[in-house]
N, C-alpha and C positions, 0 to 999 in steps of 0.2 A: 856565514860570510864567505864571499868568493875569494879565491886566490888569484883570479885572473886580473891582469892589469893591461887593458886595451888602450890604444892611443886615444887621446881626447878627440871629440868630433872635428875640431878645427884642423887637426893633423891627419885625419883619416881620409884616404883617397881610394875608394874601392876600384876605380878604373886602373889606377897605378898598380894596385895589388894584383888585379886580374892579369895585367900585362906581365908583371914580374913572375907570376905563376906560369904563364904561357912560355916565357923564356926558360923557366926551370925545366920544362918538358922537352924543349928542343934539343937536338943533338943526340949523341950516343948516351943512353941512360938518362935517369932523372936526377936533377939536383935536389935530392930529398931534404937536406938541411935547410935550403931556402924555403921549400914548401912548409916545413915544420915551423920555421921562424916566423913566417907570415901568419899561418892559420892558428897556431897555438896562442897567439897574442891578440886575437879578435873575438869580440863577444858575439852572441847569437845574431843580433841585428846586423852587425858588420859582416858576419859570414854570409848572411842571406844577400846582402848588397853585393858582395864580391861574386857570389854565384850568379846573380843577375847580370852583372857587368861582363862576366866571362861568357855567358850565354849570348849576350848582345854582340860582343866582339868576335867570338869564334864560332858561333852557331852550333855549339855543342854544350852538353851539361858538364860542369866541372867534376861532378861525382863520377861520371863515366870516364873522364880522362884520368882522374886520380886512381880509379880502379884498375886501369890498364898500366899505369906508371909505377904504382907502389906495390909492395909485396907483404904477405904474411901478417904478422901482428901490427905492424906499422899501418898497413892499409886498413885493417879492421878498425883501428883506433881513430885514424884520421876521418874515415868515412862516417863513423858514428858521431864524431865531434861536429861534423858539418850541420847536423840537424839542430833545430831549436829544441829546448828541453821536452816539451810536450810531444813533438813529432818523434823525438828520439825514444821516449817511453813507448809510444805506439808501435814503433818499429821493433824495439827489443821484445815487447810482449808478443807481437805477431810471429817473430822468428822463433820463439819458444815452441810454437805449435807446428812449425814446418819441418822439423827434423824427423828422422825415423823414430826417435824417442823424444817425447815431450819433455822439455827442460823445466820440470816442476819447481826446482829450487830457484831458478832465475825468475820464473813467473811469479812465485810467491814473494820473493824479495822485493821486486819492483812494485807490485800492487800493494803489499802490506806496509811498505815504508813510505808511501806517498800520502799527502794530505787529501782531504775530500775535493778541494778545488783543483788540485793537480790531476786527480783521477778523472774528474768531470771534463777537464780540458782535453786530456789525451783520449778519453772515450769518444769525443766528438771527432777528433782527427782519425781515430781508428775506424770509425764507421764511414767517414767520407773517403778514406783511402782504400779500404778493403771491402766495403759494401756488406759488412756483417757487423752485428752488434758484438761488443766485447763479451757480454753475458752469454751469447750464443756459443762462442768459442770455448768459454770456460765450461759451459754445460756439456759440450761435446768431448772435451779432452781431459777433464778431471773427474774425480769420483768421491763419493762418501762425504765425510764431515769436512774434508779439505775443500771440496767443491762448494758446500754450503757456506763455508766461511768466506771464500773468495767472492761468491755471488752476492752475499750480504754486504761485504766490504766495499764493493764497487757500486752498490745500488742504494744503500741507506744514507740519507743526508746526515751530516754530523756538524755540530758546532765547532768552530775553529778558534774561539777566543780563549782567554785565560781564566775566566770566572769558573768556579767550581762550587757545587752544592756538597758540602762536607758530609751532611747526613745521608744524602743519596750515595755518596762514595762508600760510606761505611756499610750501607745496606747492600750495595753491590759486592763488597768484599765478603760479607756474610753469605750472600747468595752463591758466590763462587766457591766458598768453603763447603757449603751444604751440597753443591753440585759435584764436588770433587773429593777432597780429603775426608769429609765426614761420612761418606756413604761408600758402599761396595759398588764398584763400577763408577762411571762418570756420566753426568748429564751434560753431554756436549752441546745440547741446544742452549743451555744457559750461558755457557762460555761464548758461543757464537753471538748470541743476542747482545751481551754486554760488550764484547770486544769489537763488534761491528757497529754498534749504535752509540758509543760514547766518544766524547772528544779526547784528544791527547792529554789535555790538562786533567780531565776527569779520571782517565785511566791511571795517570801518574798518582793521583790522590788515592785511587782504589788500591794500587800497589802498596802505598805507604800505610794505608789503613789495614791491609791484610797482614803486613809484617807486625804492626803494632798490636793487633788483636790476637793473632795466632802464633806469633813468634817464628814464622817461617816466611821466606820471601815468596811472592806470587810466582816468580820465575821458577823456583824449585817446585812449587805446587804443580805448575803446568807440566814440568818435566816428569813428575811422578804420575800424572794422571792422563797424559796424552802421548801420542807417538807420531812418527812419520812427518809428512809435510803439513799435517794439521798442527802438530806441535811447533814446527818451524814458523808457520804463519802466526800463531798466537804469540810466540816469543818475539817475532819481528815487530808485531803491533805494540806490545807492551814495552819493549826496549826502545823503540822509536818514540813512544810517548814519554819515557823517562829521560832519554838522552840519545838522540839519533846519531850524534857524532861518535859516541862510544860504540854504538851498534855497528856502524860502518867501519870504524877502526878495527874492530874484532874480525869482521868479514874480510877486510884487506889483509890482516895478519894471517888468517887461515888460508887465503889464496896464495900466500908466499911461503907457507910453513912446510917443512919436510922436503922430500925429494921432488924436484920439479915445481913449476909455478902454474897456477890456474890462470892463464892469461885472459881468458874470457871474463872471469869475475873481476880480475884486477883492472882490465880495461873498462869494463862497464861502470864500476864504482868510481874510478878516477874521472872518467869522462862526464858522467852524470852529476858529479858533485862539484866539479871545478868552478862552476858559475853560481853555486848555491851555498854550500856549507863546508867546503874543503878546509877552511881555516880551523873550524872546530874539530873536524876529523883528525887533522894533523896534531892538534893539541892533545886530544884524547889518546892518539897513538903513542905519542912521546911519553905521556903520563903513565900509560899502562905497560908499555914494552921497553921503556928506557932507551929508545932509539928513535931517531927521526924517521918519518915515513919516506922522505927523500933518500936517506941512507939505505933503507930497506929495499926500495925500488932499484936503487943503483946496484946493489949487490945481487939482486935476483933477476935483472933484465940486462939487455945489451943493445948496442947499436942504435939505430934511429928510433926504434921502439922505446928504448930507455930515454932518449933525448926528448921525445914527444911527451911521454908521461911526466917527466921531471919539469918540463915547461909548464904543464898544467898545474902540477902540485906546487911549484915554487920552492924557494929555499926554506 
């Protein structure tokens, strides 16, 4: 469930918003609070209409103007927010490949936490925008079992409904046990086949069956049998199958834990979740860490960046 509360259609005026944004850019410096107040309370369709109106009125892209007017983490967050969800995922994934070091953690999180329909949509945008198939970039920039998992996960069609074959779930749990804890070494092929080919509801049932049958959680089994980004990919898949809100709450906590804050991760998760499931993430965060997500963000960030994130998260 989204935490975003945009104005109703009858009260939304994209031309007025575009003009107000232009006025925020005029003069000495940028009226950043006004920019944040407008954009952080508009949904993806409304943001697209505002960008279109701004282009018609001023003959330039709003993203280009914002890039020159804003700074630092605020700029990164606002620019990422302007995309629609699928276009944003395509952008984030492409950016993971463009640095001097490929951001495999980010790449894995985005791919392995998305549903099959979300993946298929952003794959089409990825190709139309960058003229290369997502699978080609994964093939080029990743290695080993991690590569095999990501390639399978973005390519294999999966059922998205709630129905589960309990007998098949028990058989998969047994297959995973035989491929991991029961043998010396690990049969990674079996893990990849099951985790990339089963629905979320089915994998949640497999996890339950594994615990019931072997007295150990599937998460703990994965941790003991795999490592590196392959491990993170498997954990992301099973945790999002069981409770995506809980998974992202934990990732947000880690981004703000210890000395310093990982603003890239904090920004990515808040921005990508605000229109989808931030309500559940907030509930899980409070349940696990006995502190509201808003309070955590308030204590770990500052200035306009803090204001923007809190606007998306809500109270």
